[in-house]
N, C-alpha and C positions, 0 to 999 in steps of 0.2 A: 236354717232356712230351706224350705221345701223347694226343690228344683223342678217344679211342674208348671207348665204354661197354662194360665187361666183361660185362654181362648182356644188353643188347639189340643190341650191335654197331653202335650209331649212330656216325657220324663226320661231319666237316665235308664239305659239298658246295658246289659253285660255282654262282652264279647271277648275275644282273644287277641293278644299281640301275637303275631306269627313272625318268627325271625327267618333269616336267610336259610338256616339249617332246619326249618320247619318245627322249631321247638315253640310251643304254645303256652302262654301264661295269661291269667285273666286280667282284664282291663274294664274300664267303664267308658261308655260313649255318653257324654253329658251334653244336653241341648244348650243352645246359646240363649240363656234366659236373662232378661234385663228387666229392672224395675223402672216402669215409665209412667208418667202422668198424662192423662188424657182429659180433655174438656168435653163435657156432655152439654151440648146447647139446649137440648130438650129439657133438661132438669137445671140448667144454669149452674153447674158445679164441676169440680175437678175430681177425679178418681185416680188412684194409683193401682196399677195392675202389674203382675209379674208375667211377662209375655216373652215368647221366643221371637227370633228374627222373622220366622215365617208368620207368626201371629201378628207382627206389626204390619206386614205386607197385606194381610187379610183385612185388618182394620182399615188401612188406607183404601182398599178396594171397596168394601162394603159399607164402611161407616161404623163408628164406635158404638152407637146406640143399637144397631141391628146385630152387631157381634155380641154385645152383652146380653141381649135378650135371647139369643141363640145359645150362649154358653150357659146361662141360668137354666133354660129349658133342658139342656143335656147334661148338666151337673158336671162340667169340665173344670174341676178345680175351684168353682166359686161356692 
């Protein structure tokens, strides 16, 4: 399963665990991706998207239809 937000384009990045003694080892920063269903009233249908928590907040603010159009235009995971 791809861990990419279809609205914001967020994806995992690599960083370091840093211990108290300053020893570094590789780790992953994984975004909070959730599979969520949204209803599009303009098309009278449900869609399922993989979105981050930030993506859900953006959808609540702008509306699902505007976010989908914007994501298709910029190709962020769709």
